[in-house]
KEKE-3310 file (N, C-alpha, C; in steps of 0.2 Angstrom, whole numbers, plus 5000, padded with zeros to 4 digits):
npx = (5448:5434:5431:5436:5428:5416:5418:5413:5415:5414:5401:5395:5397:5389:5377:5383:5387:5383:5384:5392:5396:5406:5409:5423:5425:5412:5403:5394:5399:5410:5410:5410:5422:5431:5429:5434:5447:5450:5462:5467:5465:5461:5451:5446:5434:5428:5414:5408:5391:5385:5392:5399:5412:5428:5433:5441:5453:5459:5470:5472:5472:5466:5468:5456:5457:5463:5453:5443:5450:5451:5437:5434:5443:5437:5424:5428:5432:5420:5413:5421:5431:5444:5455:5469:5484:5491:5482:5473:5479:5482:5468:5465:5474:5468:5456:5460:5466:5455:5449:5457:5468:5483:5496:5495:5489:5499:5508:5501:5501:5514:5516:5508:5516:5528:5524:5520:5523:5536:5529:5516:5500:5495:5506:5512:5502:5501:5513:5511:5500:5506:5516:5508:5500:5510:5514:5502:5502:5512:5525:5538:5551:5551:5542:5549:5561:5556:5550:5561:5568:5559:5555:5565:5563:5550:5538:5536:5524:5508:5507:5520:5523:5516:5522:5534:5532:5526:5535:5546:5540:5539:5553:5557:5550:5558:5569:5585:5590:5600:5594:5584:5591:5598:5587:5582:5592:5590:5577:5575:5582:5573:5562:5559:5557:5546:5537:5535:5529:5517:5505:5504:5495:5488:5487:5497:5508:5509:5511:5524:5531:5530:5536:5549:5553:5552:5563:5573:5574:5577:5591:5596:5596:5593:5591:5586:5574:5567:5566:5558:5547:5543:5540:5529:5520:5518:5512:5500:5495:5493:5482:5465:5451:5439:5428:5421:5426:5438:5444:5446:5455:5466:5469:5472:5484:5491:5492:5500:5512:5516:5518:5529:5539:5539:5532:5518:5510:5510:5500:5488:5480:5474:5468:5458:5451:5445:5437:5428:5422:5417:5406:5398:5406:5414:5427:5435:5436:5442:5455:5460:5460:5470:5481:5482:5484:5497:5504:5504:5494:5483:5470:5464:5464:5455:5443:5441:5439:5427:5418:5419:5413:5400:5394:5390:5398:5401:5406:5419:5424:5420:5427:5441:5441:5438:5450:5460:5456:5459:5473:5475:5470:5480:5491:5488:5490:5480:5476:5465:5454:5457:5456:5442:5438:5445:5438:5425:5429:5433:5421:5415:5423:5421:5409:5413:5411:5420:5429:5443:5448:5440:5446:5459:5458:5452:5462:5472:5467:5464:5477:5482:5474:5479:5492:5490:5484:5495:5504:5499:5499)
npy = (5498:5496:5487:5475:5474:5470:5457:5441:5431:5437:5439:5430:5436:5447:5447:5449:5461:5479:5489:5503:5517:5532:5547:5556:5569:5576:5587:5584:5572:5576:5577:5564:5559:5567:5564:5551:5553:5551:5553:5549:5541:5526:5522:5510:5505:5495:5496:5495:5493:5496:5507:5514:5511:5508:5493:5487:5493:5499:5506:5511:5500:5483:5465:5452:5440:5447:5456:5448:5443:5455:5458:5447:5450:5462:5458:5449:5459:5466:5456:5454:5444:5443:5434:5430:5439:5446:5448:5455:5467:5471:5473:5483:5493:5497:5502:5513:5520:5523:5532:5543:5543:5543:5541:5533:5522:5517:5513:5502:5494:5491:5484:5473:5467:5465:5455:5445:5429:5425:5418:5423:5425:5437:5446:5452:5461:5469:5475:5483:5491:5498:5506:5513:5520:5528:5536:5543:5550:5559:5556:5555:5550:5539:5531:5529:5522:5511:5505:5502:5493:5482:5479:5471:5458:5454:5443:5439:5446:5455:5465:5469:5478:5489:5492:5496:5507:5516:5518:5523:5534:5541:5542:5550:5562:5566:5572:5577:5572:5562:5550:5548:5546:5535:5526:5526:5520:5506:5504:5508:5498:5487:5491:5489:5475:5473:5481:5473:5461:5448:5449:5462:5477:5488:5502:5502:5499:5510:5520:5516:5519:5533:5537:5532:5540:5553:5550:5549:5562:5569:5565:5570:5563:5562:5554:5542:5547:5550:5537:5530:5538:5535:5521:5522:5530:5523:5512:5517:5523:5511:5505:5502:5510:5503:5509:5525:5529:5522:5528:5541:5538:5534:5546:5554:5548:5550:5564:5566:5559:5567:5579:5577:5575:5587:5590:5595:5596:5584:5577:5583:5579:5567:5570:5579:5571:5563:5572:5574:5561:5561:5571:5576:5577:5586:5586:5581:5591:5600:5594:5595:5609:5613:5607:5613:5626:5624:5621:5634:5637:5648:5652:5640:5634:5643:5641:5627:5628:5636:5626:5616:5623:5625:5613:5614:5611:5606:5616:5614:5610:5620:5631:5627:5627:5640:5646:5641:5647:5660:5660:5658:5670:5679:5674:5678:5691:5699:5706:5712:5704:5692:5695:5697:5683:5678:5684:5678:5665:5666:5669:5657:5647:5650:5643:5630:5614:5607:5612:5614:5613:5623:5634:5634:5636:5648:5656:5654:5659:5673:5677:5676:5686:5697:5697:5699:5711:5719:5718:5724:5738)
npz = (5400:5400:5390:5396:5408:5402:5399:5396:5405:5417:5420:5429:5442:5443:5451:5464:5467:5467:5453:5449:5439:5439:5431:5430:5427:5429:5438:5448:5454:5461:5475:5481:5475:5481:5494:5495:5490:5477:5465:5454:5438:5428:5443:5455:5467:5480:5490:5507:5509:5521:5528:5518:5519:5511:5505:5496:5484:5469:5459:5442:5427:5426:5422:5417:5426:5437:5440:5445:5457:5463:5466:5474:5485:5489:5493:5504:5513:5516:5522:5533:5534:5533:5540:5541:5546:5537:5526:5533:5536:5523:5518:5528:5523:5511:5515:5522:5512:5504:5512:5510:5519:5516:5520:5532:5525:5517:5527:5532:5521:5520:5532:5530:5520:5527:5537:5530:5521:5508:5499:5499:5492:5488:5488:5477:5472:5484:5484:5473:5476:5487:5481:5472:5481:5488:5477:5475:5487:5484:5488:5482:5483:5492:5485:5473:5477:5484:5473:5465:5474:5475:5462:5454:5460:5458:5451:5433:5429:5426:5435:5437:5426:5430:5442:5438:5429:5438:5448:5440:5436:5448:5451:5440:5444:5454:5447:5446:5458:5469:5474:5465:5453:5456:5457:5444:5437:5441:5437:5423:5415:5417:5411:5396:5395:5404:5398:5387:5391:5389:5397:5400:5403:5390:5395:5405:5397:5389:5398:5402:5391:5391:5403:5400:5390:5397:5406:5396:5391:5403:5404:5393:5381:5366:5355:5361:5367:5355:5349:5358:5358:5344:5345:5354:5347:5335:5339:5344:5332:5325:5331:5331:5336:5347:5352:5357:5369:5369:5358:5364:5374:5367:5360:5371:5375:5363:5362:5374:5369:5358:5364:5372:5362:5357:5345:5341:5329:5323:5328:5325:5313:5317:5329:5324:5316:5326:5332:5322:5322:5335:5337:5348:5359:5370:5374:5364:5355:5364:5366:5353:5351:5361:5356:5344:5348:5354:5343:5337:5329:5329:5325:5322:5334:5341:5334:5337:5351:5351:5345:5355:5366:5362:5365:5377:5390:5407:5422:5424:5411:5403:5408:5406:5392:5389:5394:5386:5374:5378:5379:5365:5359:5365:5359:5346:5347:5353:5366:5372:5368:5374:5387:5388:5386:5397:5408:5406:5409:5422:5428:5426:5432:5445:5448:5449:5457:5466:5480:5481:5468:5462:5469:5465:5451:5450:5456:5447:5435:5439:5441:5428:5422:5428:5423:5410:5409:5414:5404:5393:5382)
capx = (5444:5427:5431:5438:5423:5411:5420:5407:5416:5412:5394:5392:5398:5385:5373:5386:5388:5379:5389:5391:5401:5406:5413:5428:5424:5406:5404:5390:5403:5416:5410:5412:5428:5435:5429:5438:5453:5452:5465:5470:5460:5454:5451:5441:5433:5422:5412:5403:5385:5383:5395:5403:5419:5431:5436:5446:5454:5464:5472:5475:5468:5466:5466:5450:5458:5464:5446:5440:5453:5449:5430:5435:5446:5432:5419:5430:5432:5413:5411:5426:5434:5452:5458:5476:5486:5493:5476:5469:5483:5480:5462:5465:5477:5463:5451:5463:5467:5449:5447:5462:5473:5488:5502:5493:5488:5506:5510:5497:5503:5521:5515:5506:5522:5533:5522:5518:5529:5537:5524:5509:5497:5493:5512:5513:5497:5502:5518:5508:5496:5510:5519:5503:5498:5516:5514:5496:5504:5518:5531:5542:5557:5549:5539:5555:5566:5552:5549:5568:5570:5555:5554:5569:5561:5543:5537:5535:5517:5505:5509:5527:5523:5513:5527:5540:5530:5524:5541:5550:5537:5541:5560:5557:5548:5564:5574:5593:5592:5604:5590:5580:5596:5599:5581:5581:5597:5587:5570:5575:5583:5568:5556:5558:5554:5540:5532:5534:5525:5510:5500:5504:5489:5490:5488:5504:5513:5509:5515:5531:5534:5530:5541:5556:5554:5554:5570:5578:5574:5581:5598:5598:5597:5588:5590:5582:5568:5564:5565:5553:5541:5541:5537:5523:5515:5517:5507:5494:5492:5491:5476:5458:5447:5432:5423:5423:5430:5445:5447:5448:5461:5471:5470:5476:5491:5494:5494:5506:5518:5519:5521:5536:5543:5539:5529:5511:5507:5509:5494:5482:5475:5471:5463:5453:5447:5442:5432:5422:5419:5413:5404:5395:5411:5418:5434:5438:5437:5447:5462:5462:5461:5476:5487:5482:5487:5504:5507:5504:5488:5478:5463:5461:5462:5449:5437:5440:5436:5420:5414:5418:5409:5394:5392:5388:5401:5400:5410:5427:5426:5419:5433:5447:5440:5439:5457:5463:5454:5462:5479:5475:5470:5486:5496:5486:5492:5474:5475:5458:5449:5459:5453:5435:5438:5447:5432:5420:5432:5433:5414:5413:5427:5418:5404:5415:5409:5425:5431:5450:5449:5438:5450:5465:5456:5451:5468:5476:5464:5465:5484:5483:5471:5484:5498:5488:5483:5501:5508:5495:5501)
capy = (5494:5495:5480:5470:5473:5467:5451:5436:5427:5441:5439:5427:5440:5452:5447:5450:5468:5484:5492:5511:5521:5539:5551:5560:5576:5578:5591:5580:5567:5578:5576:5557:5558:5570:5560:5545:5555:5549:5558:5546:5537:5524:5520:5505:5504:5491:5499:5491:5497:5498:5513:5516:5509:5505:5486:5485:5499:5498:5512:5508:5494:5476:5460:5449:5437:5452:5459:5442:5443:5461:5457:5443:5454:5467:5454:5447:5464:5467:5451:5454:5437:5443:5432:5431:5445:5450:5450:5460:5473:5473:5476:5490:5498:5499:5506:5519:5524:5525:5538:5548:5543:5539:5539:5527:5516:5515:5509:5496:5489:5489:5479:5467:5464:5463:5449:5439:5426:5426:5415:5425:5426:5444:5450:5457:5466:5473:5480:5488:5495:5502:5511:5518:5525:5533:5540:5547:5554:5563:5554:5553:5546:5532:5527:5527:5518:5505:5501:5499:5488:5477:5476:5465:5451:5452:5438:5443:5446:5461:5470:5472:5484:5494:5494:5499:5514:5521:5519:5527:5541:5545:5544:5556:5568:5568:5575:5575:5570:5556:5544:5548:5544:5528:5522:5525:5515:5500:5503:5509:5492:5483:5494:5486:5468:5474:5483:5467:5456:5447:5451:5469:5481:5494:5508:5501:5499:5517:5524:5514:5523:5540:5538:5531:5547:5558:5549:5551:5569:5571:5564:5573:5557:5564:5548:5537:5550:5549:5530:5528:5541:5532:5515:5523:5533:5518:5507:5521:5523:5504:5503:5504:5511:5500:5514:5532:5529:5520:5533:5546:5536:5534:5553:5557:5546:5553:5571:5565:5558:5572:5584:5575:5575:5594:5590:5595:5596:5577:5574:5587:5576:5562:5574:5582:5565:5561:5577:5573:5555:5562:5578:5579:5576:5593:5585:5580:5598:5603:5592:5598:5616:5613:5605:5618:5632:5622:5622:5641:5638:5651:5653:5634:5633:5647:5638:5621:5630:5637:5620:5613:5627:5624:5607:5616:5607:5608:5622:5613:5610:5627:5635:5625:5629:5648:5648:5639:5653:5666:5659:5659:5677:5682:5672:5682:5698:5703:5705:5714:5698:5687:5697:5695:5676:5676:5686:5672:5659:5667:5668:5649:5644:5651:5639:5623:5611:5605:5618:5614:5614:5630:5639:5634:5638:5655:5659:5654:5664:5679:5679:5677:5692:5702:5697:5701:5718:5722:5717:5727:5745)
capz = (5405:5398:5387:5401:5412:5398:5397:5397:5411:5423:5421:5435:5448:5443:5457:5470:5468:5463:5449:5448:5436:5440:5427:5434:5425:5431:5445:5453:5457:5465:5483:5482:5473:5486:5500:5494:5488:5470:5461:5448:5435:5432:5450:5456:5474:5482:5496:5511:5509:5527:5530:5513:5520:5506:5507:5491:5480:5464:5454:5436:5425:5428:5418:5419:5432:5442:5442:5449:5463:5466:5468:5480:5491:5492:5497:5510:5517:5518:5527:5538:5535:5532:5546:5541:5548:5531:5523:5537:5535:5516:5518:5531:5519:5506:5518:5524:5506:5502:5516:5509:5524:5512:5524:5536:5521:5515:5533:5532:5516:5522:5538:5526:5517:5532:5541:5525:5519:5501:5494:5500:5485:5487:5489:5471:5473:5490:5482:5468:5480:5491:5477:5470:5487:5489:5472:5476:5492:5481:5492:5476:5485:5495:5479:5468:5481:5485:5467:5464:5478:5474:5455:5452:5463:5457:5445:5427:5428:5424:5440:5436:5422:5434:5447:5434:5427:5443:5451:5436:5436:5454:5450:5436:5447:5458:5443:5446:5465:5469:5475:5458:5448:5458:5455:5437:5435:5442:5434:5416:5411:5417:5407:5390:5397:5407:5392:5382:5395:5386:5401:5402:5400:5386:5398:5408:5392:5387:5404:5402:5385:5393:5408:5397:5386:5401:5408:5391:5391:5409:5403:5386:5376:5361:5351:5365:5367:5348:5348:5362:5355:5338:5347:5356:5342:5330:5342:5344:5325:5323:5335:5328:5342:5346:5355:5358:5375:5367:5354:5368:5378:5362:5359:5376:5374:5357:5365:5378:5365:5353:5368:5374:5356:5354:5338:5341:5323:5321:5331:5323:5308:5320:5333:5320:5314:5332:5333:5318:5324:5341:5337:5354:5364:5370:5376:5358:5353:5369:5364:5346:5353:5365:5352:5339:5351:5355:5336:5335:5324:5334:5323:5322:5341:5343:5331:5341:5357:5350:5344:5361:5370:5359:5367:5384:5395:5414:5423:5423:5404:5400:5410:5402:5385:5389:5396:5380:5370:5380:5376:5358:5358:5367:5353:5340:5349:5354:5373:5374:5367:5379:5394:5388:5387:5404:5412:5406:5412:5429:5431:5425:5437:5452:5449:5450:5463:5470:5482:5480:5461:5461:5472:5461:5444:5451:5457:5441:5430:5441:5440:5421:5420:5430:5419:5403:5410:5415:5398:5388:5382)
cpx = (5437:5426:5432:5432:5416:5412:5415:5409:5415:5405:5391:5393:5393:5380:5376:5387:5383:5384:5388:5397:5401:5411:5417:5427:5417:5406:5400:5394:5409:5416:5412:5419:5433:5435:5433:5445:5455:5455:5468:5464:5463:5456:5445:5440:5427:5420:5407:5397:5383:5385:5399:5411:5422:5435:5441:5447:5460:5464:5475:5471:5470:5465:5459:5452:5459:5457:5443:5443:5451:5442:5430:5438:5441:5426:5421:5430:5425:5411:5416:5429:5441:5455:5465:5478:5488:5487:5473:5473:5482:5473:5461:5468:5472:5458:5454:5464:5461:5446:5452:5467:5479:5494:5500:5491:5494:5509:5507:5500:5510:5521:5513:5512:5527:5531:5520:5524:5530:5532:5517:5506:5496:5500:5513:5508:5498:5508:5516:5504:5500:5513:5514:5501:5504:5516:5508:5498:5510:5524:5535:5548:5556:5546:5545:5559:5562:5552:5556:5570:5566:5554:5558:5567:5554:5543:5535:5528:5515:5507:5516:5527:5520:5518:5532:5538:5529:5531:5546:5547:5539:5549:5561:5555:5554:5570:5581:5595:5595:5599:5586:5585:5597:5593:5580:5586:5595:5581:5571:5577:5578:5562:5554:5554:5547:5535:5530:5530:5518:5504:5499:5498:5492:5492:5495:5509:5514:5513:5522:5534:5535:5536:5548:5558:5556:5561:5575:5579:5578:5589:5600:5599:5592:5586:5585:5575:5564:5562:5559:5546:5539:5537:5530:5518:5514:5511:5500:5491:5490:5484:5470:5454:5441:5426:5425:5427:5437:5448:5449:5454:5467:5473:5474:5483:5495:5497:5500:5513:5521:5521:5528:5541:5543:5537:5522:5508:5506:5503:5488:5478:5471:5466:5457:5448:5442:5436:5426:5419:5415:5411:5401:5400:5415:5425:5438:5440:5442:5454:5464:5464:5468:5482:5488:5486:5495:5507:5507:5499:5482:5471:5460:5459:5456:5443:5436:5437:5428:5416:5414:5413:5401:5390:5390:5391:5399:5405:5417:5429:5425:5425:5439:5447:5441:5446:5461:5462:5458:5469:5480:5475:5476:5491:5494:5488:5486:5472:5468:5453:5451:5456:5445:5434:5440:5441:5427:5423:5432:5426:5412:5417:5424:5412:5406:5413:5414:5428:5439:5451:5446:5443:5457:5464:5455:5457:5472:5473:5465:5473:5485:5480:5476:5490:5496:5487:5490:5505:5505:5497:5495)
cpy = (5492:5488:5475:5469:5470:5460:5446:5432:5431:5441:5436:5431:5446:5453:5449:5457:5473:5488:5499:5514:5528:5542:5556:5568:5580:5581:5587:5575:5569:5577:5569:5556:5561:5566:5554:5546:5551:5554:5556:5542:5532:5521:5516:5504:5499:5494:5494:5495:5499:5505:5516:5515:5506:5498:5484:5491:5497:5504:5509:5502:5487:5471:5456:5445:5442:5455:5454:5442:5449:5461:5452:5446:5459:5463:5451:5453:5466:5462:5450:5447:5437:5441:5432:5438:5449:5452:5455:5467:5476:5477:5483:5495:5501:5503:5513:5524:5527:5531:5544:5548:5539:5537:5533:5521:5513:5511:5503:5491:5487:5484:5473:5463:5461:5456:5443:5436:5427:5423:5417:5427:5433:5449:5455:5463:5471:5478:5485:5493:5500:5508:5516:5523:5530:5538:5545:5552:5559:5562:5551:5548:5539:5528:5525:5521:5511:5501:5498:5493:5481:5474:5471:5458:5449:5447:5442:5442:5453:5467:5473:5478:5490:5497:5498:5506:5519:5523:5524:5534:5545:5547:5550:5563:5571:5571:5572:5573:5563:5550:5543:5544:5536:5523:5521:5520:5508:5499:5504:5502:5487:5485:5490:5479:5469:5476:5477:5461:5455:5449:5458:5473:5486:5500:5508:5502:5506:5521:5522:5518:5530:5541:5536:5537:5552:5557:5550:5558:5572:5570:5567:5568:5558:5558:5543:5540:5549:5542:5528:5531:5538:5525:5517:5526:5527:5513:5511:5521:5516:5501:5506:5504:5507:5504:5521:5533:5527:5525:5539:5544:5536:5541:5556:5555:5549:5560:5571:5564:5563:5578:5583:5576:5582:5594:5590:5594:5589:5574:5577:5583:5571:5565:5577:5576:5563:5566:5576:5566:5556:5569:5581:5579:5582:5591:5583:5587:5602:5601:5595:5606:5617:5612:5610:5625:5630:5623:5629:5642:5641:5651:5646:5632:5637:5643:5631:5623:5632:5631:5616:5617:5626:5618:5608:5611:5610:5614:5620:5613:5616:5631:5633:5627:5637:5650:5646:5645:5659:5666:5660:5666:5681:5680:5676:5690:5702:5702:5707:5708:5693:5689:5696:5687:5674:5678:5680:5666:5660:5666:5660:5646:5645:5647:5631:5620:5610:5611:5619:5616:5621:5635:5640:5637:5646:5659:5660:5659:5671:5682:5680:5684:5698:5703:5700:5709:5722:5723:5721:5735:5749)
cpz = (5404:5395:5391:5405:5409:5396:5400:5404:5418:5425:5427:5442:5448:5449:5464:5472:5464:5460:5448:5445:5437:5435:5431:5433:5427:5438:5450:5457:5461:5472:5484:5480:5478:5492:5500:5491:5482:5466:5455:5444:5430:5439:5451:5464:5475:5489:5500:5511:5515:5529:5525:5514:5514:5508:5502:5486:5475:5459:5448:5434:5428:5422:5421:5426:5438:5444:5447:5456:5467:5469:5475:5486:5494:5496:5504:5515:5520:5523:5533:5539:5533:5538:5547:5542:5542:5527:5526:5536:5528:5515:5522:5527:5514:5509:5520:5517:5503:5506:5515:5514:5521:5516:5529:5531:5519:5521:5534:5527:5517:5528:5535:5523:5522:5536:5536:5523:5511:5496:5495:5493:5483:5487:5483:5471:5478:5488:5477:5471:5484:5487:5474:5475:5488:5483:5473:5482:5490:5485:5486:5478:5488:5489:5475:5471:5482:5479:5465:5468:5477:5467:5453:5454:5461:5451:5439:5425:5427:5429:5440:5432:5426:5439:5444:5432:5432:5447:5447:5436:5442:5454:5446:5439:5452:5454:5444:5454:5465:5470:5468:5453:5449:5456:5448:5434:5436:5437:5426:5412:5412:5413:5401:5391:5400:5402:5388:5385:5391:5390:5403:5399:5395:5390:5402:5403:5390:5392:5404:5397:5387:5398:5405:5393:5391:5404:5403:5391:5397:5408:5396:5381:5371:5357:5355:5366:5360:5347:5352:5360:5349:5340:5350:5351:5336:5333:5343:5337:5323:5326:5332:5334:5341:5349:5356:5364:5373:5363:5358:5372:5373:5360:5364:5376:5368:5359:5369:5374:5361:5358:5370:5368:5354:5347:5338:5334:5320:5323:5328:5318:5312:5325:5329:5317:5320:5333:5329:5320:5331:5342:5343:5360:5365:5371:5369:5355:5357:5367:5358:5347:5356:5360:5346:5342:5352:5348:5333:5330:5328:5332:5323:5330:5343:5340:5335:5348:5356:5349:5351:5366:5368:5362:5375:5389:5402:5415:5422:5415:5401:5402:5407:5395:5384:5390:5389:5375:5371:5378:5369:5356:5360:5361:5347:5341:5350:5362:5375:5373:5372:5385:5394:5389:5394:5409:5412:5409:5420:5432:5431:5431:5444:5453:5449:5456:5468:5473:5481:5473:5459:5463:5467:5454:5445:5452:5451:5436:5432:5440:5432:5419:5422:5425:5412:5403:5410:5408:5392:5388:5384)
residu = (MET:ARG:VAL:THR:LEU:THR:ASP:ALA:THR:LEU:ALA:ARG:HIS:ALA:GLY:ARG:PHE:VAL:TRP:LEU:GLU:LEU:ASN:TYR:ASP:GLU:GLU:VAL:ASN:GLN:ALA:PHE:LEU:HIS:ARG:HIS:ASP:VAL:ALA:TRP:THR:PRO:ALA:PHE:LEU:ILE:LEU:ASP:PRO:ALA:ASP:GLU:ARG:VAL:THR:ALA:MET:GLN:ILE:GLY:GLY:MET:THR:VAL:PRO:GLU:VAL:VAL:ARG:PHE:LEU:ASP:ARG:GLY:GLU:ARG:GLY:VAL:ARG:GLU:ARG:ALA:ALA:ALA:PRO:ALA:ASP:ALA:ALA:LEU:ALA:LYS:GLY:ALA:ALA:LEU:ALA:GLY:ARG:GLY:ARG:LEU:ALA:ALA:ALA:ALA:ALA:SER:TYR:ARG:GLU:ALA:LEU:ARG:ILE:ALA:GLY:PRO:ASP:TRP:PRO:GLU:ARG:THR:HIS:ALA:VAL:ASP:ALA:LEU:ILE:SER:THR:LEU:GLN:ALA:ALA:ARG:ASP:TRP:GLN:ALA:CYS:ALA:GLU:THR:ALA:ALA:ALA:GLU:ALA:PRO:THR:LEU:PRO:ARG:GLU:ARG:GLU:LEU:ALA:SER:VAL:VAL:HIS:VAL:GLY:LEU:GLY:CYS:ALA:ASN:ALA:GLY:ASP:ALA:ALA:PRO:TRP:ALA:GLU:ALA:ALA:ARG:LYS:VAL:LEU:GLU:PRO:LEU:ALA:PRO:ALA:ALA:ALA:ALA:LEU:PRO:THR:ALA:LEU:ARG:ASP:ASP:ARG:PHE:GLU:ILE:TYR:GLN:GLN:MET:MET:VAL:ALA:ALA:GLU:ARG:ARG:GLY:ALA:ALA:ASP:ASP:LEU:ALA:ARG:TRP:GLY:LYS:VAL:TRP:LEU:ASP:GLU:ILE:ASP:ALA:THR:THR:PRO:ALA:SER:ASP:ASP:GLU:ARG:SER:ALA:LEU:ASP:ILE:ALA:ARG:VAL:ASP:ALA:VAL:SER:LEU:LEU:ASP:ASP:PRO:ALA:ARG:ALA:LEU:PRO:ALA:LEU:ALA:ALA:SER:GLU:ARG:ALA:MET:PRO:ASP:ASN:TYR:THR:ALA:SER:ALA:ARG:LEU:ALA:GLN:MET:SER:LEU:TYR:ALA:GLN:ARG:TYR:ASP:ASP:ALA:LEU:ALA:ALA:CYS:ASP:ARG:GLY:LEU:ALA:HIS:ALA:PRO:GLY:ALA:MET:GLY:ARG:THR:ALA:LEU:LEU:MET:THR:ALA:ALA:HIS:ALA:TRP:ILE:GLY:LYS:GLY:ARG:PRO:ALA:ASP:ALA:LEU:VAL:ALA:LEU:ASP:ARG:ALA:LEU:ARG:SER:ALA:ARG:THR:ILE:GLY:ASP:GLN:GLY:MET:ARG:ALA:GLY:MET:VAL:ARG:SER:ILE:SER:ASN:MET:ILE:GLY:GLU:THR:LYS:ARG:SER:THR:PRO)
# end
């Protein structure tokens, strides 16, 4: 999305908005992200400066024309000019989603779709917003069933790829439930065409590959799992990153692909190259450490953790690296060293800014300490 947002055609909109970028991993931003219930990235919000009310919200990437329409929607919301009932319901849904009221937001999106005609210009966006909101609310069944009902009738535009992968992901979360299997029967046949759309964003295409692999794994189709994994990794390997951000995004996708293929060693050369290319980026070291651990290369994992810790990440990054190191020490059969790393991780976790994340990490580490002590002779 960074490349999209620097497109020259967007320059004329610069004076209409104050642009702000927040890093999801930085603790100083956690209060804002929690207040607006931002649980997925990338996420885009337009705020009314008077009261920080969200007037437009988008989860996932956008094309340049979609960014323009997104900005127009947000500006209409600030000026409260959404006179048409369907537009008003759509704006209300975005505002509710921005306050974390996901069930109410979904109801508003449904109302917008109910009262709008089939030719409503925002219909496809409203379907995409509804399904993404249901996913964020972890209402897997409603998400999957809505996607299966709507996707076959949507125009072959960029949003179709988003609807297919989000709906398929919700169906996969339902595992073998009848409603999940029924949704997959509708969405899986649509996935190849959705991924091949010229307007499909790479992120959406990668998500489709991932969910098709998960679906294949669910039904024990090893050949389909391998086929989609090859398609995904071939595209990743054929892409030359234009920036460190793009390199990181490709590495995240690479890790996801090899994890589903249960072949972590395949990613190690590329992850090592990325760490060399981004020597001050602790997340590059963290990804290399995690995949080295997965491949049972414990010394390599510990060395990558040390390199990541040397970059002095914040509490969340430091905690994650120390937990990876603890797992590596356990893999090496050295629980005493693992307990040292876990003690450091616990002290780090207690300084995480977000209360929910802090509590979860402290609980997880405390449980791991207890299990390690119990298994130690």
